[in-house]
OpenMM code with the backbone's topology and positions (N, CA, C; nanometers):
from openmm import Vec3, app, unit

residues = "SER TYR HIS LYS LEU SER ARG THR VAL HIS ARG LYS VAL ARG GLU MET LEU LEU LYS ALA GLY GLU PRO ASP ALA ALA ASP ASP LYS VAL ALA ALA LEU GLU ALA GLN LEU ALA GLU GLU SER LYS LYS LEU SER GLU MET LYS ASP ARG TYR LEU ARG ALA LEU ALA ASP GLY GLU ASN VAL ARG ASN ARG THR LYS LYS GLU LEU GLU ASP SER LYS VAL PHE SER ILE GLN SER PHE ALA LYS ASP LEU LEU PRO VAL SER ASP VAL LEU GLU LYS ALA LEU GLU SER VAL SER GLU GLU GLU ARG ALA LYS SER SER THR LEU SER ASN LEU HIS GLU GLY VAL THR LEU THR TYR ASN GLN LEU HIS GLN VAL PHE LYS ARG HIS ASN LEU VAL LYS ILE ASN PRO ILE ASP GLU GLU PHE ASP PRO VAL TYR HIS GLU ALA MET PHE GLN VAL PRO ASP ALA THR LYS VAL PRO GLY THR ILE MET ASN VAL ILE GLN SER GLY TYR VAL LEU GLN ASN ARG SER ILE ARG PRO ALA LYS VAL GLY VAL VAL LYS GLU ASN VAL THR".split()
positions = [
    Vec3(9.7663, 9.5369, 3.2780),
    Vec3(9.8053, 9.6995, 3.2385),
    Vec3(9.9417, 9.7147, 3.1904),
    Vec3(10.0337, 9.6472, 3.2274),
    Vec3(10.1284, 9.6498, 3.1844),
    Vec3(10.1329, 9.6055, 2.9571),
    Vec3(10.0127, 9.4979, 2.9698),
    Vec3(10.0284, 9.4745, 2.8301),
    Vec3(9.9175, 9.5646, 2.7399),
    Vec3(9.8525, 9.6449, 2.8249),
    Vec3(9.7576, 9.7647, 2.8006),
    Vec3(9.8880, 9.8627, 2.7343),
    Vec3(9.9482, 9.8843, 2.8251),
    Vec3(10.0529, 10.0105, 2.7984),
    Vec3(10.0869, 9.9941, 2.6502),
    Vec3(10.2091, 9.8344, 2.6841),
    Vec3(10.2792, 9.7882, 2.5267),
    Vec3(10.2232, 9.7927, 2.4009),
    Vec3(10.0599, 9.7598, 2.3997),
    Vec3(10.0116, 9.7848, 2.2932),
    Vec3(9.9572, 9.9229, 2.2231),
    Vec3(9.9488, 10.0234, 2.3101),
    Vec3(9.9730, 10.1656, 2.3629),
    Vec3(10.0470, 10.2307, 2.2957),
    Vec3(10.1766, 10.1695, 2.3285),
    Vec3(10.3252, 10.2433, 2.2982),
    Vec3(10.3219, 10.1856, 2.1384),
    Vec3(10.3345, 10.0399, 2.1528),
    Vec3(10.3640, 9.9652, 2.0260),
    Vec3(10.2804, 10.0636, 1.9226),
    Vec3(10.1625, 10.1082, 1.8868),
    Vec3(10.0899, 10.1765, 1.8310),
    Vec3(10.1219, 10.3463, 1.7886),
    Vec3(10.1487, 10.3814, 1.8717),
    Vec3(10.2201, 10.5072, 1.8724),
    Vec3(10.3566, 10.5425, 1.8640),
    Vec3(10.4122, 10.4721, 1.8499),
    Vec3(10.5190, 10.4349, 1.8042),
    Vec3(10.5679, 10.4404, 1.6679),
    Vec3(10.4949, 10.2657, 1.6281),
    Vec3(10.4855, 10.2426, 1.4456),
    Vec3(10.4206, 10.3972, 1.4272),
    Vec3(10.3085, 10.4364, 1.4196),
    Vec3(10.2283, 10.5541, 1.3707),
    Vec3(10.3386, 10.6620, 1.3274),
    Vec3(10.4289, 10.6860, 1.4125),
    Vec3(10.5277, 10.8067, 1.4235),
    Vec3(10.6278, 10.7846, 1.3254),
    Vec3(10.6975, 10.6302, 1.3220),
    Vec3(10.7932, 10.6419, 1.2717),
    Vec3(10.7573, 10.6187, 1.1009),
    Vec3(10.6060, 10.5670, 1.0977),
    Vec3(10.5358, 10.5442, 0.9527),
    Vec3(10.5572, 10.7181, 0.9121),
    Vec3(10.4985, 10.8086, 0.9991),
    Vec3(10.5134, 10.9215, 0.9440),
    Vec3(10.6408, 10.9710, 0.9052),
    Vec3(10.7318, 10.9498, 0.9644),
    Vec3(10.8620, 10.9715, 0.9585),
    Vec3(10.8904, 10.9234, 0.7786),
    Vec3(10.8664, 10.8175, 0.7596),
    Vec3(10.9373, 10.7340, 0.6463),
    Vec3(10.9952, 10.6183, 0.6442),
    Vec3(10.9701, 10.5774, 0.7961),
    Vec3(11.0246, 10.4781, 0.8228),
    Vec3(11.0122, 10.3323, 0.8773),
    Vec3(10.9765, 10.2719, 0.7816),
    Vec3(10.8402, 10.1506, 0.8125),
    Vec3(10.9356, 10.0339, 0.8621),
    Vec3(11.0760, 10.0206, 0.8035),
    Vec3(11.1556, 9.8568, 0.8837),
    Vec3(11.1791, 9.8920, 1.0121),
    Vec3(11.2075, 10.0132, 1.0354),
    Vec3(11.2916, 10.0654, 1.1901),
    Vec3(11.1665, 10.0517, 1.2850),
    Vec3(11.0595, 10.0643, 1.2199),
    Vec3(10.9446, 10.1212, 1.3177),
    Vec3(10.8773, 9.9039, 1.4153),
    Vec3(10.9384, 9.8487, 1.3663),
    Vec3(10.9270, 9.7499, 1.4195),
    Vec3(11.0555, 9.7348, 1.5501),
    Vec3(11.1696, 9.7820, 1.4478),
    Vec3(11.2785, 9.7576, 1.5916),
    Vec3(11.2914, 9.8300, 1.6594),
    Vec3(11.2175, 9.9403, 1.6321),
    Vec3(11.1971, 10.0687, 1.7224),
    Vec3(11.1162, 10.0317, 1.8501),
    Vec3(10.9655, 9.9262, 1.8201),
    Vec3(10.8642, 9.9123, 1.9078),
    Vec3(10.9430, 9.8101, 1.9788),
    Vec3(11.0290, 9.7074, 1.9176),
    Vec3(11.0824, 9.5668, 2.0125),
    Vec3(11.1456, 9.6246, 2.1011),
    Vec3(11.1953, 9.7169, 2.1006),
    Vec3(11.3722, 9.7961, 2.1924),
    Vec3(11.2564, 9.8478, 2.2569),
    Vec3(11.1863, 9.9577, 2.2682),
    Vec3(11.0829, 10.0093, 2.3538),
    Vec3(11.0424, 9.9176, 2.4532),
    Vec3(10.9994, 9.8121, 2.3705),
    Vec3(10.9300, 9.7224, 2.4786),
    Vec3(11.0027, 9.6117, 2.5787),
    Vec3(11.0999, 9.6177, 2.5153),
    Vec3(11.2111, 9.5394, 2.5961),
    Vec3(11.2597, 9.6117, 2.7529),
    Vec3(11.2653, 9.7523, 2.6857),
    Vec3(11.2766, 9.8405, 2.8440),
    Vec3(11.1736, 9.8779, 2.8977),
    Vec3(11.0528, 9.8501, 2.8296),
    Vec3(10.9359, 9.8822, 2.9278),
    Vec3(10.9588, 9.7930, 3.0364),
    Vec3(10.9605, 9.6394, 2.9235),
    Vec3(10.9512, 9.5121, 3.0687),
    Vec3(11.0586, 9.5136, 3.1736),
    Vec3(11.1753, 9.5659, 3.1080),
    Vec3(11.2815, 9.6079, 3.2451),
    Vec3(11.2323, 9.6781, 3.3217),
    Vec3(11.1690, 9.7989, 3.2468),
    Vec3(11.1790, 9.8898, 3.3705),
    Vec3(10.9958, 9.8364, 3.4681),
    Vec3(10.9305, 9.7614, 3.4219),
    Vec3(10.8416, 9.7588, 3.5206),
    Vec3(10.8604, 9.6213, 3.5784),
    Vec3(10.9866, 9.5623, 3.5635),
    Vec3(11.0423, 9.4418, 3.6376),
    Vec3(11.1205, 9.5042, 3.7881),
    Vec3(11.2323, 9.5980, 3.7207),
    Vec3(11.2680, 9.6966, 3.8343),
    Vec3(11.1595, 9.7379, 3.9083),
    Vec3(11.0535, 9.8239, 3.8714),
    Vec3(10.9586, 9.8958, 3.9750),
    Vec3(10.8858, 9.7632, 4.0691),
    Vec3(10.8464, 9.6584, 3.9529),
    Vec3(10.7927, 9.5422, 4.0894),
    Vec3(10.8794, 9.4965, 4.2078),
    Vec3(10.9865, 9.4701, 4.1509),
    Vec3(11.1267, 9.4202, 4.2720),
    Vec3(11.1310, 9.5876, 4.3611),
    Vec3(11.1283, 9.6987, 4.3124),
    Vec3(11.1119, 9.7639, 4.4091),
    Vec3(10.9706, 9.8224, 4.5000),
    Vec3(10.8651, 9.8083, 4.4090),
    Vec3(10.7942, 9.7439, 4.5186),
    Vec3(10.7770, 9.6524, 4.6526),
    Vec3(10.8095, 9.5433, 4.5855),
    Vec3(10.8576, 9.4065, 4.6571),
    Vec3(10.9322, 9.4547, 4.7775),
    Vec3(10.9959, 9.4921, 4.7840),
    Vec3(11.1180, 9.5441, 4.8716),
    Vec3(11.0594, 9.6924, 4.9726),
    Vec3(10.9553, 9.7179, 4.9153),
    Vec3(10.9009, 9.8270, 4.9826),
    Vec3(10.8602, 9.7653, 5.1195),
    Vec3(10.7287, 9.6616, 4.9770),
    Vec3(10.6322, 9.6606, 5.1325),
    Vec3(10.7216, 9.5601, 5.2006),
    Vec3(10.8595, 9.4792, 5.2160),
    Vec3(10.9129, 9.4264, 5.3322),
    Vec3(10.9148, 9.4936, 5.3897),
    Vec3(10.9864, 9.5955, 5.3779),
    Vec3(11.0584, 9.6967, 5.4307),
    Vec3(10.9118, 9.7901, 5.5521),
    Vec3(10.8204, 9.7566, 5.4896),
    Vec3(10.6819, 9.8245, 5.5922),
    Vec3(10.6649, 9.6869, 5.6768),
    Vec3(10.6416, 9.6046, 5.6353),
    Vec3(10.6197, 9.4535, 5.7457),
    Vec3(10.7364, 9.4582, 5.8226),
    Vec3(10.8525, 9.4565, 5.8132),
    Vec3(10.9773, 9.4521, 5.8893),
    Vec3(10.9419, 9.5902, 6.0103),
    Vec3(10.9261, 9.6683, 5.9641),
    Vec3(10.9532, 9.7812, 6.0497),
    Vec3(10.7911, 9.7687, 6.1477),
    Vec3(10.6643, 9.7286, 6.0912),
    Vec3(10.5574, 9.7292, 6.1590),
    Vec3(10.6282, 9.5660, 6.2740),
    Vec3(10.6424, 9.5131, 6.2471),
    Vec3(10.7098, 9.4056, 6.3442),
    Vec3(10.8026, 9.4151, 6.3996),
    Vec3(10.8897, 9.5386, 6.4059),
    Vec3(10.9728, 9.5967, 6.5145),
    Vec3(10.9032, 9.6526, 6.6261),
    Vec3(10.7756, 9.7528, 6.5632),
    Vec3(10.7453, 9.8470, 6.6217),
    Vec3(10.6107, 9.7644, 6.7299),
    Vec3(10.6032, 9.6199, 6.7027),
    Vec3(10.4903, 9.5526, 6.7770),
    Vec3(10.5719, 9.4438, 6.8336),
    Vec3(10.7122, 9.4009, 6.7944),
    Vec3(10.7923, 9.3378, 6.9539),
    Vec3(10.8392, 9.4203, 7.0106),
    Vec3(10.8869, 9.5475, 6.9963),
    Vec3(10.8984, 9.7156, 7.1308),
    Vec3(10.7909, 9.7303, 7.1981),
    Vec3(10.6746, 9.7545, 7.1481),
    Vec3(10.5750, 9.7462, 7.1960),
    Vec3(10.5286, 9.6449, 7.2819),
    Vec3(10.5529, 9.5546, 7.2641),
    Vec3(10.5238, 9.3775, 7.3430),
    Vec3(10.6225, 9.4060, 7.4473),
    Vec3(10.7359, 9.4228, 7.4489),
    Vec3(10.8899, 9.4271, 7.5395),
    Vec3(10.8527, 9.5334, 7.6123),
    Vec3(10.8444, 9.6454, 7.6012),
    Vec3(10.7624, 9.7567, 7.6712),
    Vec3(10.6555, 9.7289, 7.7904),
    Vec3(10.5756, 9.6991, 7.7056),
    Vec3(10.4559, 9.6588, 7.7997),
    Vec3(10.4881, 9.5360, 7.9585),
    Vec3(10.5581, 9.4335, 7.8691),
    Vec3(10.6268, 9.3041, 7.9753),
    Vec3(10.6947, 9.3734, 8.0708),
    Vec3(10.8108, 9.4729, 8.0068),
    Vec3(10.9077, 9.5055, 8.1263),
    Vec3(10.8440, 9.6546, 8.2091),
    Vec3(10.6902, 9.6705, 8.1960),
    Vec3(10.6384, 9.7345, 8.3086),
    Vec3(10.5596, 9.6097, 8.3897),
    Vec3(10.5183, 9.5478, 8.3094),
    Vec3(10.4168, 9.4044, 8.4374),
    Vec3(10.5353, 9.3771, 8.5029),
    Vec3(10.6568, 9.3003, 8.4135),
    Vec3(10.7491, 9.2362, 8.5618),
    Vec3(10.8405, 9.3677, 8.6270),
    Vec3(10.8506, 9.4629, 8.6020),
    Vec3(10.8997, 9.5170, 8.6761),
    Vec3(10.9271, 9.5352, 8.8075),
    Vec3(10.8488, 9.4833, 8.8473),
    Vec3(10.8347, 9.4226, 9.0218),
    Vec3(10.8886, 9.3222, 9.0375),
    Vec3(10.9185, 9.2336, 8.9416),
    Vec3(10.8915, 9.0932, 8.9631),
    Vec3(11.0478, 9.0683, 9.1126),
    Vec3(11.1560, 9.1567, 9.0750),
    Vec3(11.2586, 9.1198, 9.1292),
    Vec3(11.2364, 9.1418, 9.3043),
    Vec3(11.1402, 9.2842, 9.2923),
    Vec3(11.0935, 9.3511, 9.4100),
    Vec3(11.0119, 9.1836, 9.5462),
    Vec3(10.9282, 9.2227, 9.4181),
    Vec3(10.8356, 9.1095, 9.4563),
    Vec3(10.9054, 8.9625, 9.5053),
    Vec3(10.9719, 8.9414, 9.4544),
    Vec3(11.0676, 8.8018, 9.5056),
    Vec3(11.1612, 8.8125, 9.6293),
    Vec3(11.1777, 8.9313, 9.6589),
    Vec3(11.2587, 8.9603, 9.7438),
    Vec3(11.1614, 8.9594, 9.9033),
    Vec3(11.0285, 9.0155, 9.8538),
    Vec3(10.9394, 9.0100, 9.9800),
    Vec3(10.8808, 8.8713, 10.0396),
    Vec3(10.8994, 8.7531, 9.9474),
    Vec3(10.8507, 8.6650, 9.9538),
    Vec3(10.8675, 8.5522, 10.0787),
    Vec3(11.0150, 8.5771, 10.1459),
    Vec3(11.0727, 8.5677, 10.2528),
    Vec3(11.0305, 8.6077, 10.4077),
    Vec3(10.9518, 8.7037, 10.3324),
    Vec3(10.9021, 8.8682, 10.4782),
    Vec3(10.7288, 8.7646, 10.4715),
    Vec3(10.6869, 8.7288, 10.3785),
    Vec3(10.5405, 8.6786, 10.4130),
    Vec3(10.5799, 8.5501, 10.4275),
    Vec3(10.6632, 8.4443, 10.4111),
    Vec3(10.6957, 8.2839, 10.4756),
    Vec3(10.6838, 8.3236, 10.6045),
    Vec3(10.8065, 8.4304, 10.6635),
    Vec3(10.8558, 8.4373, 10.8050),
    Vec3(10.7466, 8.4859, 10.9081),
    Vec3(10.6052, 8.5721, 10.8628),
    Vec3(10.5167, 8.6137, 10.8945),
    Vec3(10.4129, 8.5004, 10.9297),
    Vec3(10.4151, 8.4173, 10.7931),
    Vec3(10.3068, 8.2825, 10.7928),
    Vec3(10.4023, 8.1506, 10.9280),
    Vec3(10.5081, 8.1788, 10.9187),
    Vec3(10.5525, 8.0853, 11.0160),
    Vec3(10.5185, 8.1341, 11.1586),
    Vec3(10.5248, 8.2848, 11.1737),
    Vec3(10.5146, 8.3206, 11.3308),
    Vec3(10.3698, 8.3157, 11.3633),
    Vec3(10.2573, 8.2984, 11.2357),
    Vec3(10.1073, 8.2838, 11.2968),
    Vec3(10.1106, 8.1403, 11.2896),
    Vec3(10.1809, 8.0276, 11.2712),
    Vec3(10.1043, 7.9236, 11.2712),
    Vec3(10.2159, 7.8609, 11.3393),
    Vec3(10.3581, 7.8981, 11.4981),
    Vec3(10.3956, 7.9011, 11.5958),
    Vec3(10.3517, 7.9275, 11.6954),
    Vec3(10.2614, 8.0006, 11.7051),
    Vec3(10.1282, 8.0278, 11.8111),
    Vec3(10.0123, 7.9789, 11.8095),
    Vec3(9.9634, 7.8922, 11.9297),
    Vec3(9.8556, 7.8036, 11.9108),
    Vec3(9.7572, 7.8740, 11.9283),
    Vec3(9.6332, 7.8863, 11.9391),
    Vec3(9.5125, 7.9251, 12.0047),
    Vec3(9.4909, 7.8895, 12.1216),
    Vec3(9.5608, 7.8076, 12.2237),
    Vec3(9.5669, 7.7845, 12.3529),
    Vec3(9.6252, 7.9127, 12.4084),
    Vec3(9.7574, 7.9405, 12.3703),
    Vec3(9.8231, 8.0054, 12.3758),
    Vec3(9.8462, 8.1722, 12.4350),
    Vec3(9.7509, 8.1745, 12.3009),
    Vec3(9.6524, 8.3091, 12.2931),
    Vec3(9.6032, 8.3888, 12.3695),
    Vec3(9.5186, 8.2295, 12.3996),
    Vec3(9.3911, 8.2491, 12.5191),
    Vec3(9.4342, 8.3031, 12.6601),
    Vec3(9.5803, 8.2419, 12.6856),
    Vec3(9.6309, 8.2446, 12.8373),
    Vec3(9.7377, 8.4197, 12.8172),
    Vec3(9.7114, 8.4381, 12.7277),
    Vec3(9.8154, 8.5890, 12.7119),
    Vec3(9.7859, 8.6640, 12.5956),
    Vec3(9.7380, 8.7938, 12.6808),
    Vec3(9.6410, 8.9236, 12.5813),
    Vec3(9.7658, 8.9716, 12.5421),
    Vec3(9.8703, 8.9684, 12.5521),
    Vec3(10.0256, 9.0362, 12.4836),
    Vec3(10.0159, 8.9280, 12.3780),
    Vec3(10.0144, 8.7947, 12.3860),
    Vec3(10.0528, 8.7148, 12.2918),
    Vec3(9.9778, 8.7080, 12.1925),
    Vec3(9.8047, 8.7593, 12.2424),
    Vec3(9.7018, 8.7517, 12.1801),
    Vec3(9.7316, 8.8776, 12.0802),
    Vec3(9.7566, 8.9848, 12.1273),
    Vec3(9.7762, 9.0924, 12.0813),
    Vec3(9.8760, 9.1303, 11.9641),
    Vec3(9.9767, 9.0539, 12.0193),
    Vec3(10.0748, 9.0473, 11.8521),
    Vec3(10.0410, 8.9641, 11.8347),
    Vec3(9.9796, 8.8897, 11.7997),
    Vec3(9.9427, 8.7778, 11.6968),
    Vec3(9.8395, 8.8193, 11.6225),
    Vec3(9.7839, 8.9357, 11.6544),
    Vec3(9.6761, 9.0042, 11.5754),
    Vec3(9.7321, 9.1057, 11.4941),
    Vec3(9.8542, 9.1720, 11.5533),
    Vec3(9.9177, 9.2767, 11.4901),
    Vec3(10.0008, 9.1687, 11.3600),
    Vec3(10.0663, 9.0803, 11.3713),
    Vec3(10.1084, 9.0164, 11.2101),
    Vec3(10.0405, 8.8825, 11.1628),
    Vec3(9.9050, 8.9137, 11.1953),
    Vec3(9.8001, 8.8458, 11.0928),
    Vec3(9.7570, 8.9685, 11.0323),
    Vec3(9.7557, 9.1184, 11.0960),
    Vec3(9.7098, 9.2380, 10.9698),
    Vec3(9.8312, 9.2537, 10.9392),
    Vec3(9.9236, 9.2250, 10.9309),
    Vec3(10.0659, 9.2568, 10.8492),
    Vec3(10.0777, 9.1457, 10.7328),
    Vec3(10.0556, 9.0179, 10.7877),
    Vec3(10.0539, 8.9669, 10.6860),
    Vec3(9.9383, 8.9762, 10.5535),
    Vec3(9.8182, 8.9715, 10.6478),
    Vec3(9.7056, 8.9719, 10.5153),
    Vec3(9.7019, 9.1408, 10.4357),
    Vec3(9.7667, 9.2292, 10.4915),
    Vec3(9.8102, 9.3488, 10.4035),
    Vec3(9.8953, 9.3056, 10.2909),
    Vec3(10.0548, 9.2563, 10.3587),
    Vec3(10.1264, 9.2525, 10.2672),
    Vec3(10.0963, 9.1628, 10.1294),
    Vec3(9.9675, 9.0630, 10.2116),
    Vec3(9.9391, 8.9538, 10.0666),
    Vec3(9.7698, 9.0821, 9.9757),
    Vec3(9.7336, 9.1713, 10.0425),
    Vec3(9.6463, 9.2452, 9.9743),
    Vec3(9.7392, 9.3306, 9.8482),
    Vec3(9.8362, 9.3777, 9.9077),
    Vec3(9.9194, 9.3763, 9.7936),
    Vec3(10.0104, 9.3330, 9.6791),
    Vec3(10.0532, 9.2079, 9.7453),
    Vec3(10.0607, 9.1272, 9.6269),
    Vec3(9.9590, 9.1158, 9.5386),
    Vec3(9.8452, 9.1038, 9.5936),
    Vec3(9.6712, 9.0638, 9.4906),
    Vec3(9.6894, 9.1874, 9.3917),
    Vec3(9.6863, 9.2780, 9.4398),
    Vec3(9.7039, 9.3977, 9.3244),
    Vec3(9.7853, 9.4629, 9.2690),
    Vec3(9.9237, 9.3827, 9.2840),
    Vec3(10.0033, 9.3763, 9.1642),
    Vec3(10.0098, 9.2185, 9.0724),
    Vec3(9.8769, 9.1510, 9.1093),
    Vec3(9.8928, 9.0289, 9.0487),
    Vec3(9.9934, 8.9291, 9.0755),
    Vec3(10.0450, 8.9069, 9.1729),
    Vec3(10.1407, 8.8430, 9.2941),
    Vec3(10.0070, 8.7414, 9.3672),
    Vec3(10.0363, 8.6135, 9.2865),
    Vec3(9.9209, 8.5406, 9.3263),
    Vec3(10.0461, 8.4003, 9.3793),
    Vec3(9.9844, 8.3656, 9.5184),
    Vec3(10.0307, 8.2647, 9.6179),
    Vec3(9.9988, 8.1172, 9.5396),
    Vec3(10.0065, 7.9833, 9.5501),
    Vec3(10.0396, 7.9003, 9.4872),
    Vec3(10.0427, 7.7974, 9.5792),
    Vec3(9.8984, 7.6872, 9.6340),
    Vec3(9.9047, 7.6028, 9.7188),
    Vec3(9.8876, 7.4510, 9.6446),
    Vec3(9.9397, 7.4039, 9.5513),
    Vec3(9.8880, 7.3337, 9.4898),
    Vec3(9.8590, 7.1423, 9.5367),
    Vec3(9.8155, 7.1645, 9.6554),
    Vec3(9.7816, 7.0286, 9.7240),
    Vec3(9.6372, 6.9130, 9.6001),
    Vec3(9.6836, 6.8107, 9.5707),
    Vec3(9.5878, 6.7312, 9.4960),
    Vec3(9.5895, 6.7869, 9.3369),
    Vec3(9.7263, 6.8864, 9.3074),
    Vec3(9.6722, 6.9002, 9.1588),
    Vec3(9.8070, 6.8404, 9.0955),
    Vec3(9.7838, 6.8174, 8.9557),
    Vec3(9.9035, 6.7336, 8.8675),
    Vec3(10.0193, 6.7902, 8.9001),
    Vec3(10.1309, 6.7505, 8.9248),
    Vec3(10.2718, 6.8767, 8.9097),
    Vec3(10.3104, 6.8959, 8.7669),
    Vec3(10.3755, 6.9882, 8.7770),
    Vec3(10.3999, 7.0907, 8.6518),
    Vec3(10.5162, 7.1656, 8.7032),
    Vec3(10.6289, 7.0909, 8.6147),
    Vec3(10.7754, 7.1837, 8.6717),
    Vec3(10.7366, 7.2986, 8.6220),
    Vec3(10.6924, 7.3703, 8.5690),
    Vec3(10.7274, 7.4819, 8.5415),
    Vec3(10.6431, 7.6015, 8.7139),
    Vec3(10.5718, 7.5599, 8.7759),
    Vec3(10.5158, 7.6176, 8.8609),
    Vec3(10.5522, 7.4962, 9.0445),
    Vec3(10.6220, 7.4063, 8.9810),
    Vec3(10.6911, 7.3219, 9.1207),
    Vec3(10.7507, 7.2737, 9.0910),
    Vec3(10.8420, 7.2411, 9.2256),
    Vec3(10.9628, 7.1585, 9.2469),
    Vec3(10.9280, 7.0544, 9.3299),
    Vec3(10.9753, 6.9372, 9.2918),
    Vec3(10.9712, 6.8582, 9.3597),
    Vec3(11.0523, 6.7783, 9.4580),
    Vec3(11.0534, 6.7793, 9.5973),
    Vec3(11.1340, 6.7722, 9.6713),
    Vec3(11.1878, 6.6185, 9.7153),
    Vec3(11.0854, 6.5798, 9.6843),
    Vec3(11.0361, 6.4168, 9.7475),
    Vec3(10.9367, 6.3056, 9.6623),
    Vec3(10.9344, 6.1653, 9.6741),
    Vec3(10.8329, 6.1423, 9.5903),
    Vec3(10.7836, 6.0606, 9.7317),
    Vec3(10.6753, 5.9887, 9.7092),
    Vec3(10.5722, 5.9228, 9.8208),
    Vec3(10.4789, 5.8255, 9.7554),
    Vec3(10.5073, 5.6716, 9.7764),
    Vec3(10.3827, 5.5840, 9.7162),
    Vec3(10.2787, 5.6021, 9.8196),
    Vec3(10.1970, 5.6117, 9.7008),
    Vec3(10.0331, 5.5954, 9.7747),
    Vec3(9.9358, 5.5673, 9.6514),
    Vec3(9.9164, 5.4437, 9.6275),
    Vec3(9.8506, 5.3436, 9.5644),
    Vec3(9.7001, 5.4426, 9.5839),
    Vec3(9.6419, 5.5040, 9.6501),
    Vec3(9.5065, 5.5897, 9.6446),
    Vec3(9.4947, 5.7056, 9.5579),
    Vec3(9.5917, 5.7355, 9.5113),
    Vec3(9.6486, 5.8265, 9.4574),
    Vec3(9.7107, 5.8305, 9.3077),
    Vec3(9.6967, 5.9047, 9.1945),
    Vec3(9.7242, 5.8943, 9.0592),
    Vec3(9.8567, 5.9567, 9.0954),
    Vec3(10.0066, 5.8472, 9.0002),
    Vec3(10.1500, 5.8960, 8.9932),
    Vec3(10.1145, 6.0647, 8.9692),
    Vec3(10.2282, 6.1004, 9.0107),
    Vec3(10.2321, 6.3049, 8.9683),
    Vec3(10.1467, 6.3664, 9.0711),
    Vec3(10.0606, 6.3538, 9.1361),
    Vec3(9.9642, 6.4358, 9.1994),
    Vec3(10.0627, 6.5331, 9.2903),
    Vec3(10.0465, 6.6402, 9.3596),
    Vec3(10.1292, 6.6405, 9.4600),
    Vec3(10.0191, 6.6269, 9.5534),
    Vec3(10.1073, 6.5533, 9.6815),
    Vec3(10.0027, 6.5196, 9.8302),
    Vec3(10.0629, 6.6192, 9.9338),
    Vec3(10.2100, 6.7239, 9.8968),
    Vec3(10.2094, 6.7648, 10.0033),
    Vec3(10.3205, 6.9182, 9.9954),
    Vec3(10.2745, 6.9976, 10.0504),
    Vec3(10.3449, 7.1193, 9.9672),
    Vec3(10.4578, 7.1845, 10.1283),
    Vec3(10.5719, 7.2032, 10.1044),
    Vec3(10.6854, 7.2311, 10.1760),
    Vec3(10.6739, 7.3584, 10.2161),
    Vec3(10.6635, 7.4246, 10.0970),
    Vec3(10.6426, 7.6042, 10.0719),
    Vec3(10.5880, 7.6689, 9.9363),
    Vec3(10.4850, 7.7495, 9.9400),
    Vec3(10.3998, 7.7764, 9.8452),
    Vec3(10.4710, 7.8483, 9.7805),
    Vec3(10.4783, 7.8471, 9.6113),
    Vec3(10.4600, 7.9297, 9.5404),
    Vec3(10.4330, 8.0179, 9.4831),
    Vec3(10.4812, 8.1281, 9.4200),
    Vec3(10.4350, 8.2320, 9.3634),
    Vec3(10.4128, 8.2701, 9.2104),
    Vec3(10.3213, 8.3317, 9.1897),
    Vec3(10.3357, 8.3495, 9.0182),
    Vec3(10.2907, 8.4732, 9.0146),
    Vec3(10.3567, 8.5579, 8.9055),
    Vec3(10.3397, 8.7001, 8.8691),
    Vec3(10.3303, 8.6771, 8.7162),
    Vec3(10.1380, 8.7149, 8.7384),
    Vec3(10.1185, 8.7403, 8.5741),
    Vec3(10.1555, 8.6149, 8.4918),
    Vec3(10.0976, 8.5168, 8.5466),
    Vec3(10.1098, 8.3861, 8.5328),
    Vec3(10.2601, 8.3119, 8.5022),
    Vec3(10.3758, 8.4085, 8.5490),
    Vec3(10.5080, 8.3648, 8.4823),
    Vec3(10.5443, 8.3517, 8.6818),
    Vec3(10.5629, 8.1972, 8.6833),
    Vec3(10.6333, 8.1553, 8.8068),
    Vec3(10.7218, 8.2025, 8.8534),
    Vec3(10.7482, 8.3036, 8.9798),
    Vec3(10.8385, 8.3489, 9.0144),
    Vec3(10.9500, 8.3103, 9.1513),
    Vec3(10.8793, 8.1975, 9.2087),
    Vec3(10.9158, 8.1032, 9.2963),
    Vec3(10.8106, 7.9492, 9.2529),
    Vec3(10.8871, 7.8537, 9.2282),
    Vec3(10.7918, 7.7381, 9.2380),
    Vec3(10.7457, 7.7350, 9.3642),
    Vec3(10.6619, 7.6529, 9.3994),
    Vec3(10.6207, 7.5851, 9.5162),
    Vec3(10.7343, 7.4301, 9.5254),
    Vec3(10.7871, 7.4426, 9.6435),
    Vec3(10.8599, 7.3386, 9.6849),
    Vec3(10.7364, 7.2085, 9.7788),
    Vec3(10.7031, 7.0781, 9.6691),
    Vec3(10.6360, 6.9831, 9.6990),
    Vec3(10.6371, 6.8809, 9.6828),
    Vec3(10.5987, 6.7570, 9.7331),
    Vec3(10.5915, 6.5946, 9.7407),
    Vec3(10.5097, 6.5604, 9.6516),
    Vec3(10.5445, 6.4460, 9.5913),
    Vec3(10.4715, 6.4140, 9.4809),
    Vec3(10.4627, 6.2809, 9.4925),
    Vec3(10.3350, 6.2132, 9.4356),
    Vec3(10.2667, 6.0683, 9.4584),
    Vec3(10.3700, 5.9826, 9.3277),
    Vec3(10.4856, 5.8716, 9.3859),
    Vec3(10.5168, 5.8202, 9.2864),
    Vec3(10.4414, 5.7169, 9.2255),
    Vec3(10.4915, 5.6822, 9.0943),
    Vec3(10.4271, 5.5763, 9.0247),
    Vec3(10.4397, 5.4066, 9.1154),
    Vec3(10.3622, 5.3647, 9.1267),
    Vec3(10.3727, 5.2191, 9.1820),
    Vec3(10.4668, 5.1042, 9.1161),
    Vec3(10.5606, 5.0857, 9.2168),
    Vec3(10.6576, 4.9621, 9.0948),
    Vec3(10.6079, 4.8358, 9.1650),
    Vec3(10.5607, 4.7325, 9.1148),
    Vec3(10.5455, 4.6217, 9.1236),
    Vec3(10.6156, 4.4837, 9.1141),
] * unit.nanometer
topology = app.Topology()
chain = topology.addChain("A")
for resn in residues:
    res = topology.addResidue(resn, chain)
    for name in ("N", "CA", "C"):
        topology.addAtom(name, app.Element.getBySymbol(name[0]), res)
């Protein structure tokens, strides 16, 4: 479009100058006007490029802000959830500490156990509703994002790096580890 415009301008200016009786000046004037037009076209192109870059930067900022806002909504409960994990651990230990035999002997102990069980289950329903998931990675491959190795054990029957013991369950909130599982891992056999 620049070349078409340039040819049109060249023709019109030449006609005007010829009518004015200045045939030699026509070519000089046309050349000067073409140079000015080329310079203005270059400036316009640069401004258009800067404008498009500014639009793209603005869109990137909007997208980044939107993502950060969504993440803050999702993870705003992270601190609170992390504070509740020891409560879940204590309830779980309480449930494990009373055998079925002892509950059969005492109706009070049985009722207490049932109440603790209901509390524990209710707490875990709330965890589930907020996408807080308990992980118990027995026989999974060790992943340092979700697991914390506490010790290693030789075991020729299992693949090295496999988790064979869970000391404390881990928890994940929206695929983000908020407490890694504390585990024992099969170590590589050295012969």
